[in-house]
RODO-2510 file (C-alpha; in nm, 4 decimals, decimal comma):
residues 489
     n   res          X          Y          Z
     1     m    -2,2581    -5,8785     1,2145
     2     q    -2,3593    -5,6147     1,4464
     3     d    -2,4129    -5,3681     1,1796
     4     s    -2,6216    -5,5751     0,9552
     5     i    -2,8604    -5,6722     1,2449
     6     k    -2,8900    -5,2999     1,3307
     7     s    -2,9691    -5,2412     0,9549
     8     v    -3,2219    -5,5326     0,9456
     9     l    -3,3875    -5,3912     1,2871
    10     s    -3,3923    -5,0427     1,1280
    11     g    -3,5753    -5,1661     0,8137
    12     d    -3,7972    -5,3244     1,0366
    13     f    -3,9013    -5,0305     1,2284
    14     h    -3,9315    -4,8069     0,9073
    15     v    -4,1643    -5,0681     0,7656
    16     r    -4,3670    -5,0773     1,0861
    17     k    -4,3888    -4,6715     1,0891
    18     f    -4,4976    -4,7125     0,7158
    19     l    -4,7762    -4,9526     0,7859
    20     m    -4,8790    -4,7606     1,0831
    21     f    -4,9232    -4,4342     0,8655
    22     a    -5,1072    -4,6106     0,5967
    23     i    -5,3562    -4,7861     0,8392
    24     t    -5,4105    -4,4463     0,9778
    25     a    -5,4631    -4,2867     0,6441
    26     l    -5,6709    -4,5404     0,5543
    27     l    -5,9015    -4,5410     0,8621
    28     t    -5,9068    -4,1349     0,8419
    29     v    -6,0673    -4,1553     0,5012
    30     i    -6,3099    -4,4152     0,6085
    31     v    -6,4207    -4,1976     0,8889
    32     w    -6,4157    -3,8951     0,6573
    33     n    -6,6662    -4,0583     0,4082
    34     l    -6,9138    -4,2882     0,6533
    35     p    -7,2825    -4,2017     0,6445
    36     a    -7,3490    -3,9164     0,8900
    37     h    -7,6084    -4,1379     1,0764
    38     f    -7,3250    -4,3745     1,1704
    39     f    -7,1975    -4,1277     1,4460
    40     g    -7,5135    -4,1183     1,6213
    41     i    -7,5087    -3,7105     1,6614
    42     e    -7,7983    -3,5349     1,5519
    43     g    -7,7492    -3,2650     1,3030
    44     l    -7,3922    -3,3733     1,2331
    45     t    -7,2640    -3,1593     0,9323
    46     v    -7,0207    -3,2528     0,6369
    47     v    -6,7685    -3,0240     0,8109
    48     q    -6,8249    -3,1825     1,1598
    49     q    -6,7668    -3,5308     1,0277
    50     r    -6,4333    -3,4127     0,8608
    51     v    -6,3087    -3,2865     1,2191
    52     i    -6,4084    -3,6044     1,3622
    53     a    -6,1900    -3,7841     1,1034
    54     i    -5,9046    -3,5297     1,1730
    55     f    -5,9440    -3,6219     1,5512
    56     v    -5,9282    -3,9997     1,4658
    57     m    -5,6174    -3,9356     1,2571
    58     a    -5,4572    -3,7413     1,5440
    59     i    -5,5245    -4,0125     1,7873
    60     l    -5,3929    -4,2674     1,5771
    61     l    -5,0605    -4,0776     1,4773
    62     w    -4,9783    -3,9830     1,8206
    63     i    -5,0279    -4,3124     1,9500
    64     t    -4,8522    -4,5200     1,6860
    65     e    -4,5803    -4,2564     1,6526
    66     a    -4,5728    -4,3073     1,2906
    67     i    -4,4390    -3,9715     1,2401
    68     p    -4,2955    -3,7577     1,5284
    69     a    -4,5416    -3,6152     1,7502
    70     w    -4,4891    -3,2306     1,6679
    71     a    -4,5380    -3,3506     1,3001
    72     t    -4,8543    -3,4777     1,3860
    73     s    -4,9855    -3,1402     1,5028
    74     i    -4,8462    -2,9863     1,1851
    75     t    -5,0541    -3,2122     1,0153
    76     i    -5,3609    -3,1515     1,1956
    77     i    -5,3226    -2,7772     1,1115
    78     f    -5,2586    -2,8225     0,7351
    79     v    -5,5630    -3,0498     0,6955
    80     m    -5,7608    -2,8091     0,8897
    81     l    -5,6424    -2,5103     0,6684
    82     f    -5,6820    -2,7045     0,3440
    83     c    -6,0038    -2,9025     0,3856
    84     v    -6,2439    -2,7440     0,6324
    85     s    -6,1420    -2,3947     0,6594
    86     d    -6,2980    -2,1042     0,4572
    87     s    -5,9660    -2,0846     0,2691
    88     s    -5,9638    -2,4320     0,1934
    89     f    -5,9758    -2,6082    -0,1830
    90     s    -6,2806    -2,4877    -0,3411
    91     y    -6,3750    -2,8770    -0,3847
    92     f    -6,4154    -2,8758    -0,0057
    93     q    -6,5943    -2,5789     0,0280
    94     g    -6,9761    -2,5184    -0,0138
    95     t    -7,2696    -2,3333     0,1311
    96     e    -7,3257    -2,3163     0,4947
    97     d    -7,6733    -2,5363     0,4205
    98     q    -7,4741    -2,7798     0,2253
    99     y    -7,1679    -2,8302     0,4461
   100     g    -7,2065    -2,6564     0,7590
   101     k    -7,0021    -2,3895     0,9131
   102     m    -6,6264    -2,3713     0,7683
   103     l    -6,3488    -2,2974     1,0057
   104     d    -6,2382    -1,9118     1,0115
   105     h    -5,8577    -1,9856     0,8578
   106     v    -5,7353    -1,6805     1,0574
   107     g    -5,8430    -1,8446     1,3807
   108     v    -5,6645    -2,1712     1,2986
   109     m    -5,3353    -1,9882     1,2151
   110     a    -5,4004    -1,7919     1,5503
   111     c    -5,3544    -2,1281     1,7395
   112     f    -4,9816    -2,0249     1,6988
   113     a    -4,9853    -1,7079     1,8926
   114     d    -5,2543    -1,8115     2,1419
   115     p    -5,1995    -1,6213     2,4748
   116     t    -5,1170    -1,9190     2,6491
   117     i    -4,8402    -2,0349     2,4113
   118     i    -4,6828    -1,6777     2,4917
   119     l    -4,7069    -1,7870     2,8457
   120     f    -4,5331    -2,0899     2,7643
   121     l    -4,2607    -1,8891     2,5808
   122     g    -4,2012    -1,6672     2,8476
   123     g    -4,1100    -1,9781     3,0487
   124     f    -3,8682    -2,0989     2,7876
   125     v    -3,6780    -1,7724     2,7693
   126     l    -3,6597    -1,7445     3,1422
   127     a    -3,4839    -2,0920     3,1335
   128     i    -3,2620    -1,9964     2,8654
   129     a    -3,1522    -1,6791     3,0365
   130     a    -3,0980    -1,8347     3,3813
   131     t    -2,8521    -2,1177     3,2162
   132     k    -2,6763    -1,8741     3,0110
   133     s    -2,6067    -1,6349     3,2795
   134     g    -2,5158    -1,9161     3,5403
   135     l    -2,8167    -1,7967     3,7761
   136     d    -2,9454    -2,1805     3,7756
   137     v    -2,6091    -2,2958     3,9260
   138     l    -2,5924    -1,9988     4,1856
   139     m    -2,9561    -2,0958     4,2865
   140     a    -2,8855    -2,4795     4,3149
   141     r    -2,5613    -2,4076     4,5019
   142     t    -2,7447    -2,1751     4,7450
   143     l    -3,0792    -2,3856     4,7802
   144     i    -2,8835    -2,7140     4,8688
   145     k    -2,6636    -2,5937     5,1448
   146     p    -2,9465    -2,5839     5,4424
   147     f    -2,9683    -2,9542     5,3643
   148     g    -2,6328    -3,0360     5,5181
   149     e    -2,4214    -3,3393     5,4429
   150     r    -2,6649    -3,6209     5,5823
   151     s    -2,7390    -3,8706     5,2719
   152     e    -3,1047    -3,8761     5,3286
   153     r    -3,1091    -3,4964     5,3690
   154     v    -2,9036    -3,4316     5,0491
   155     l    -3,1449    -3,6541     4,8560
   156     l    -3,4654    -3,4667     4,9877
   157     g    -3,2566    -3,1316     4,8935
   158     f    -3,2195    -3,2407     4,5435
   159     l    -3,5763    -3,3992     4,4919
   160     l    -3,7160    -3,0314     4,6477
   161     i    -3,4737    -2,8056     4,4152
   162     t    -3,5452    -3,0015     4,1190
   163     g    -3,9155    -2,9843     4,1981
   164     i    -3,9117    -2,6082     4,2456
   165     f    -3,6823    -2,5436     3,9555
   166     s    -3,9492    -2,7685     3,7414
   167     m    -4,2245    -2,5095     3,8176
   168     f    -4,0591    -2,2587     3,6287
   169     i    -3,7960    -2,4129     3,3945
   170     s    -3,8661    -2,6982     3,1355
   171     n    -3,8299    -3,0323     3,3468
   172     t    -3,6060    -3,1524     3,0556
   173     a    -3,3597    -2,8857     3,1161
   174     t    -3,4151    -2,9039     3,4957
   175     a    -3,3330    -3,2793     3,4800
   176     a    -3,0379    -3,2479     3,2605
   177     m    -2,8818    -2,9562     3,4825
   178     m    -2,9610    -3,1567     3,8050
   179     l    -2,7953    -3,4663     3,6817
   180     t    -2,4744    -3,2637     3,5995
   181     f    -2,4529    -3,1518     3,9504
   182     l    -2,4750    -3,5052     4,0808
   183     t    -2,1718    -3,6250     3,8841
   184     p    -1,9187    -3,5226     4,1503
   185     v    -2,1518    -3,6672     4,4060
   186     f    -2,1514    -4,0082     4,2654
   187     k    -1,7497    -4,0210     4,2940
   188     a    -1,7828    -3,9874     4,6903
   189     l    -2,0391    -4,2686     4,7156
   190     p    -1,9446    -4,6545     4,7056
   191     a    -2,0309    -4,8320     4,3794
   192     s    -2,2004    -5,1068     4,5204
   193     g    -2,4407    -4,9265     4,7193
   194     k    -2,7963    -4,8170     4,6221
   195     g    -2,7185    -4,4239     4,7033
   196     r    -2,6125    -4,3516     4,3352
   197     i    -2,9551    -4,5178     4,2265
   198     a    -3,1547    -4,3003     4,4918
   199     l    -2,9988    -3,9774     4,3676
   200     t    -3,0360    -4,0486     4,0088
   201     m    -3,4055    -4,1399     4,0658
   202     a    -3,4823    -3,8114     4,2616
   203     i    -3,4108    -3,6069     3,9480
   204     p    -3,6812    -3,7402     3,7221
   205     v    -3,9116    -3,7849     3,9831
   206     g    -3,8770    -3,4207     4,1180
   207     a    -3,8844    -3,2910     3,7680
   208     n    -4,1968    -3,4599     3,6847
   209     l    -4,3955    -3,3727     4,0283
   210     g    -4,2413    -3,0280     4,0488
   211     g    -4,3978    -2,9582     3,6731
   212     m    -4,7405    -2,9506     3,8323
   213     g    -4,6827    -2,6519     4,0538
   214     t    -4,7495    -2,3651     3,8070
   215     p    -4,9621    -2,3539     3,4916
   216     i    -4,6224    -2,3313     3,2841
   217     g    -4,4718    -2,6158     3,4488
   218     t    -4,5563    -2,8770     3,1986
   219     p    -4,7581    -2,8623     2,8666
   220     p    -5,0450    -3,0623     3,0134
   221     n    -5,1131    -2,7594     3,2681
   222     v    -5,1051    -2,5193     2,9532
   223     f    -5,3872    -2,7209     2,7954
   224     a    -5,6029    -2,7483     3,1214
   225     l    -5,5731    -2,3702     3,1818
   226     k    -5,6424    -2,2901     2,8009
   227     y    -5,9819    -2,4605     2,8204
   228     l    -6,0835    -2,3587     3,1838
   229     n    -6,0303    -2,0056     3,0784
   230     d    -6,1485    -1,9953     2,7225
   231     p    -6,3994    -1,6983     2,7255
   232     a    -6,6064    -1,8865     2,4437
   233     g    -6,5970    -2,2030     2,6574
   234     l    -6,5958    -2,2716     3,0232
   235     n    -6,4639    -1,9260     3,1066
   236     l    -6,3825    -1,9978     3,4771
   237     g    -6,0887    -1,7525     3,5163
   238     i    -5,8526    -1,9668     3,6956
   239     s    -5,5635    -1,7289     3,7555
   240     f    -5,1709    -1,7962     3,8247
   241     p    -5,1751    -1,7671     4,1875
   242     e    -5,5124    -1,9816     4,2239
   243     w    -5,3358    -2,2547     4,0645
   244     m    -5,0166    -2,2467     4,2678
   245     m    -5,2332    -2,1997     4,5769
   246     v    -5,3660    -2,5591     4,5276
   247     m    -5,1001    -2,7141     4,3418
   248     v    -4,7644    -2,6036     4,5308
   249     p    -4,8595    -2,7521     4,8647
   250     l    -4,9740    -3,0726     4,6792
   251     v    -4,6551    -3,0847     4,4932
   252     l    -4,4569    -3,0379     4,8353
   253     v    -4,6188    -3,3317     5,0039
   254     l    -4,5981    -3,5453     4,6996
   255     l    -4,2132    -3,4646     4,6887
   256     i    -4,1707    -3,5500     5,0505
   257     i    -4,3510    -3,8987     5,0038
   258     a    -4,1589    -3,9502     4,6981
   259     w    -3,8476    -3,8966     4,9075
   260     r    -3,9449    -4,1814     5,1718
   261     v    -4,0719    -4,4131     4,8499
   262     i    -3,6999    -4,3862     4,7095
   263     l    -3,5364    -4,4353     5,0261
   264     h    -3,7482    -4,7359     5,0865
   265     f    -3,6326    -4,8931     4,7713
   266     f    -3,2812    -4,7646     4,7472
   267     p    -3,1257    -4,7005     5,1042
   268     f    -2,7890    -4,5184     5,1521
   269     t    -2,5264    -4,7338     5,2957
   270     q    -2,2851    -4,3920     5,3318
   271     k    -2,4208    -4,1796     5,5945
   272     t    -2,2764    -3,8562     5,4748
   273     i    -2,2087    -3,6911     5,1431
   274     q    -1,9518    -3,4057     5,0655
   275     l    -2,1377    -3,2106     4,8159
   276     e    -2,0087    -2,9574     4,5717
   277     i    -2,2055    -2,7839     4,2956
   278     n    -1,9567    -2,6396     4,0377
   279     g    -2,0555    -2,4316     3,7576
   280     h    -1,9852    -2,0816     3,5846
   281     v    -2,1654    -1,7926     3,7110
   282     s    -2,1249    -1,4865     3,5193
   283     h    -2,0722    -1,1723     3,7683
   284     n    -2,1779    -0,9083     3,5275
   285     w    -2,4817    -0,6762     3,4586
   286     r    -2,6573    -0,9409     3,2652
   287     t    -2,6833    -1,1682     3,5444
   288     i    -2,8395    -0,8792     3,7504
   289     v    -3,0703    -0,8402     3,4728
   290     v    -3,1709    -1,2062     3,4674
   291     a    -3,2022    -1,2231     3,8442
   292     v    -3,4301    -0,9012     3,8658
   293     t    -3,6441    -0,9975     3,5581
   294     f    -3,6900    -1,3615     3,7169
   295     i    -3,8125    -1,2165     4,0261
   296     l    -4,0266    -0,9670     3,8992
   297     t    -4,1831    -1,2157     3,6372
   298     i    -4,2777    -1,4395     3,9029
   299     f    -4,4130    -1,1819     4,1392
   300     l    -4,6283    -1,0258     3,8586
   301     w    -4,7391    -1,4019     3,7860
   302     v    -4,8590    -1,4335     4,1327
   303     k    -4,9861    -1,0774     4,2187
   304     g    -4,9976    -0,9128     3,8776
   305     k    -5,3712    -0,9594     3,8320
   306     d    -5,4838    -0,8666     4,1767
   307     w    -5,2850    -0,5605     4,2045
   308     f    -5,2104    -0,4191     3,8722
   309     g    -5,4838    -0,5898     3,6335
   310     v    -5,1985    -0,7647     3,4195
   311     n    -5,2805    -1,1174     3,3488
   312     a    -5,0204    -1,4073     3,3461
   313     n    -5,0077    -1,4285     2,9483
   314     t    -4,9249    -1,0556     2,9215
   315     v    -4,6682    -1,0746     3,2062
   316     a    -4,5007    -1,3597     2,9963
   317     m    -4,3898    -1,0949     2,7395
   318     l    -4,1725    -0,8986     3,0076
   319     p    -3,8754    -1,1435     3,0169
   320     i    -3,8939    -1,1927     2,6347
   321     a    -3,8875    -0,8107     2,5678
   322     v    -3,6308    -0,7174     2,8474
   323     f    -3,3976    -0,9996     2,7272
   324     a    -3,4213    -0,9036     2,3839
   325     f    -3,3843    -0,5319     2,4434
   326     t    -3,0743    -0,5787     2,6509
   327     g    -2,9187    -0,8293     2,4416
   328     v    -2,9180    -1,1101     2,7160
   329     i    -3,0957    -1,3401     2,4796
   330     n    -2,9743    -1,3410     2,1077
   331     a    -3,1261    -1,5026     1,7973
   332     k    -2,8944    -1,8018     1,8479
   333     d    -3,0413    -1,8442     2,1886
   334     l    -3,3828    -1,8774     2,0464
   335     q    -3,2886    -2,2022     1,8698
   336     e    -3,2763    -2,3669     2,2097
   337     i    -3,6443    -2,3115     2,2569
   338     d    -3,8238    -2,6645     2,2412
   339     w    -4,0249    -2,5514     1,9255
   340     s    -4,1449    -2,9050     1,8604
   341     v    -4,3565    -2,8700     2,1914
   342     i    -4,4858    -2,5329     2,0788
   343     w    -4,6118    -2,6938     1,7603
   344     m    -4,7762    -2,9744     1,9618
   345     v    -4,9424    -2,7472     2,1939
   346     a    -5,0653    -2,5335     1,8884
   347     g    -5,1976    -2,8578     1,7205
   348     g    -5,3904    -2,9503     2,0366
   349     f    -5,5372    -2,6023     2,0520
   350     a    -5,6313    -2,6249     1,6756
   351     l    -5,8266    -2,9485     1,7727
   352     g    -6,0120    -2,7908     2,0306
   353     n    -6,0789    -2,4939     1,8115
   354     a    -6,2258    -2,6822     1,5404
   355     m    -6,4776    -2,8782     1,7875
   356     n    -6,6046    -2,5617     1,8966
   357     e    -6,6143    -2,3317     1,6060
   358     t    -6,7769    -2,5982     1,3655
   359     g    -7,0436    -2,6495     1,6140
   360     l    -6,9389    -3,0286     1,6970
   361     a    -6,8967    -2,9860     2,0465
   362     e    -7,2438    -2,8380     2,1003
   363     n    -7,4040    -3,1060     1,8836
   364     a    -7,2172    -3,3626     2,0806
   365     i    -7,3673    -3,2114     2,4115
   366     k    -7,6832    -3,2303     2,2643
   367     s    -7,6930    -3,6046     2,1536
   368     i    -7,4900    -3,7577     2,4226
   369     p    -7,6643    -3,7265     2,7740
   370     f    -7,3572    -3,6369     2,9652
   371     a    -7,5504    -3,4963     3,2396
   372     s    -7,6860    -3,8460     3,3372
   373     w    -7,3374    -3,9829     3,3777
   374     n    -7,1598    -4,0461     3,7121
   375     p    -6,9070    -3,7631     3,7605
   376     f    -6,6754    -3,9808     3,9739
   377     v    -6,6707    -4,2438     3,7063
   378     i    -6,5895    -4,0093     3,4416
   379     l    -6,3172    -3,8622     3,6524
   380     i    -6,1487    -4,1848     3,7338
   381     i    -6,1672    -4,3342     3,4002
   382     a    -6,0375    -4,0259     3,2334
   383     c    -5,7431    -3,9963     3,4843
   384     i    -5,6421    -4,3646     3,4534
   385     i    -5,6605    -4,3720     3,0620
   386     c    -5,4407    -4,0491     3,0575
   387     f    -5,2111    -4,2192     3,3207
   388     v    -5,1659    -4,5381     3,1010
   389     l    -5,1315    -4,3541     2,7836
   390     s    -4,8763    -4,1095     2,9101
   391     n    -4,6478    -4,3708     3,0124
   392     f    -4,6207    -4,4761     2,6593
   393     i    -4,6653    -4,1630     2,4632
   394     s    -4,6031    -3,7940     2,5041
   395     n    -4,8009    -3,6509     2,7976
   396     t    -4,8578    -3,3390     2,5687
   397     a    -4,9995    -3,5584     2,2897
   398     t    -5,2268    -3,7360     2,5680
   399     a    -5,3287    -3,4055     2,7011
   400     a    -5,3978    -3,2615     2,3401
   401     l    -5,6449    -3,5575     2,3037
   402     l    -5,8214    -3,5911     2,6288
   403     v    -5,8585    -3,2179     2,7252
   404     p    -6,0673    -3,0850     2,4326
   405     i    -6,3011    -3,4049     2,4648
   406     l    -6,3444    -3,3681     2,8408
   407     a    -6,3928    -2,9927     2,7989
   408     v    -6,6907    -3,0778     2,5833
   409     v    -6,8002    -3,3380     2,8300
   410     c    -6,7905    -3,0917     3,1317
   411     k    -6,9708    -2,8349     2,9594
   412     g    -7,2470    -3,1070     2,8959
   413     m    -7,2660    -3,1969     3,2575
   414     g    -7,3508    -2,8631     3,4025
   415     g    -7,4100    -2,8737     3,7575
   416     a    -7,3655    -3,2404     3,7760
   417     l    -7,0050    -3,1898     3,8273
   418     g    -7,0500    -3,0125     4,1620
   419     a    -7,0276    -3,3403     4,3293
   420     i    -6,6445    -3,3727     4,2474
   421     g    -6,5560    -3,0050     4,2861
   422     g    -6,6515    -2,8870     3,9384
   423     t    -6,5053    -2,8725     3,5922
   424     s    -6,1564    -2,7802     3,7065
   425     t    -6,1110    -3,1045     3,8994
   426     v    -6,1829    -3,2902     3,5724
   427     l    -5,9218    -3,1107     3,3429
   428     i    -5,6536    -3,0183     3,5995
   429     g    -5,7040    -3,3986     3,7127
   430     i    -5,5911    -3,4846     3,3579
   431     a    -5,2843    -3,2719     3,3854
   432     i    -5,2018    -3,4370     3,7317
   433     a    -5,2453    -3,7944     3,5711
   434     a    -5,0064    -3,6860     3,3034
   435     s    -4,7312    -3,5752     3,5288
   436     a    -4,7806    -3,8734     3,7373
   437     a    -4,6954    -4,1042     3,4647
   438     m    -4,3308    -4,1804     3,5282
   439     c    -4,3077    -4,5710     3,5015
   440     l    -4,0688    -4,6145     3,2059
   441     p    -3,7559    -4,4517     3,0637
   442     i    -4,0022    -4,3470     2,7596
   443     s    -4,2542    -4,2016     2,9729
   444     t    -4,0786    -3,8608     3,0329
   445     p    -3,7804    -3,6963     2,8966
   446     p    -3,6667    -3,6626     3,2678
   447     n    -3,6816    -4,0437     3,2917
   448     a    -3,4915    -4,0997     2,9670
   449     i    -3,2362    -3,8708     3,0796
   450     a    -3,1932    -4,0479     3,3964
   451     f    -3,1852    -4,3973     3,2407
   452     s    -2,9189    -4,2627     2,9966
   453     t    -2,6755    -4,2465     3,2787
   454     g    -2,6654    -4,6339     3,3109
   455     l    -2,7302    -4,6004     3,6872
   456     v    -3,0864    -4,6941     3,6941
   457     k    -3,2520    -5,0095     3,5615
   458     q    -3,5856    -5,0364     3,4017
   459     n    -3,7310    -5,2423     3,6681
   460     e    -3,6006    -4,9949     3,9371
   461     m    -3,7655    -4,7273     3,7579
   462     l    -4,0924    -4,9095     3,7227
   463     k    -4,1098    -4,9716     4,1135
   464     v    -4,0701    -4,6130     4,1901
   465     g    -4,2791    -4,4748     3,9387
   466     i    -4,5878    -4,6931     3,9755
   467     v    -4,5906    -4,6312     4,3687
   468     t    -4,5160    -4,2540     4,3150
   469     g    -4,7784    -4,2503     4,0264
   470     v    -5,0590    -4,3974     4,1914
   471     v    -5,0007    -4,1853     4,5110
   472     t    -5,0077    -3,8614     4,3224
   473     l    -5,3181    -3,9748     4,1492
   474     v    -5,5023    -4,0548     4,4570
   475     l    -5,3600    -3,7337     4,6740
   476     g    -5,4154    -3,5086     4,3589
   477     i    -5,7624    -3,5845     4,2637
   478     g    -5,8521    -3,5875     4,6367
   479     s    -5,7190    -3,2377     4,6918
   480     l    -5,8777    -3,1320     4,3674
   481     i    -6,2328    -3,2456     4,4972
   482     i    -6,1837    -3,0924     4,8309
   483     m    -6,0653    -2,7644     4,6933
   484     g    -6,3178    -2,7430     4,4211
   485     k    -6,5929    -2,7950     4,6735
   486     l    -6,4342    -2,5237     4,8945
   487     g    -6,4536    -2,2919     4,6015
   488     v    -6,0759    -2,2430     4,5971
   489     l    -6,0583    -2,3573     4,2095
***
């Protein structure tokens, strides 16, 4: 009986997916073929209209999840190459006077090797090497000791350590690792108490908040930094340490607030916890190589530009090269990299590239009076939209949709954004809003991992997620406005 019910539900699920895909295809074709004057953008070319259609397709596929999010990014790049690039089918090509400027196909393909993606890959490789050598276990064991055995302090310790790890290691990998460390702790806590819920909730909250601390902490950060530093766009030149200077203190404050929020909803009945973090640590030269490379990479990310003239993207090649050369990482280990996230990021970059290279962004700026809009309203609405969407779809997909649009808006508003601290406030605000979305099990992978333990109910996650998320939005945006006005960002 259960099998037949599952079969029916599965069938309905696939039917819904097919319908969503069919509706997306239909709407994309309609937008592709609408009269140009319908869009109200002066000087809109055929190629630019195709880019709008591709953007509509991306929005619908990412929101409906008719196909996997990473598959949507691949589809975006495929359609661009075959329909709007200078290497597309001849049927879609024409003179620039006829169709407008076609995309350079080399530029579209270069999205896969964008310097910002190399930065992200460097973070992935560091995480794999740390896990493989057991350095992550050693660090967790060492960092948790100062918090003692009092239950409330142990909770704070797990929040802070998870947050710190998530600044440099995938928040999904961090959540999985930290929950493993909690397994023996749960045995020492009463099953009827709320301590297990508190500790379980600390992991996704710490991972989600911690990811905001560095440019590589989470994909939305990568999107924001890419458009803020794009030489052909905003060209603000925000460095790794400048990001951390603003975001790390904010993350630490938010983690402490989250600690009190979790304790408020789930107080401990047992005052002390006997804590043991078990795990295999390899005591050999490879562990030393990983530790030294880890420290050197972080040091160069923070000081490399100022002291040696090496930017963060270039530094990301250091761990990749060292671990490959020494054999710390092999071909099999590279399979552990979350390539689906890399594809998603590349697809988002391709969307932004298409808007700029075809001249669509410039035409939109000229046609829409962004400069007359209230910057506070734009900031608040954009962050709320991002927060709501990120609770239901991938925060990477949300950032991929919103950041390119807002980069255009910010460019069009020019000096008007001074009232809210500048362009960086808007784009980094989107990254914060995406990380603040942690209300549901489906909101982020760390939430899903915590929920899968069976120790946290959806309504319990919702309570902590809403309170922590709203506080994060308020403090995060407020901090960005202040720092922007002080000229720090």
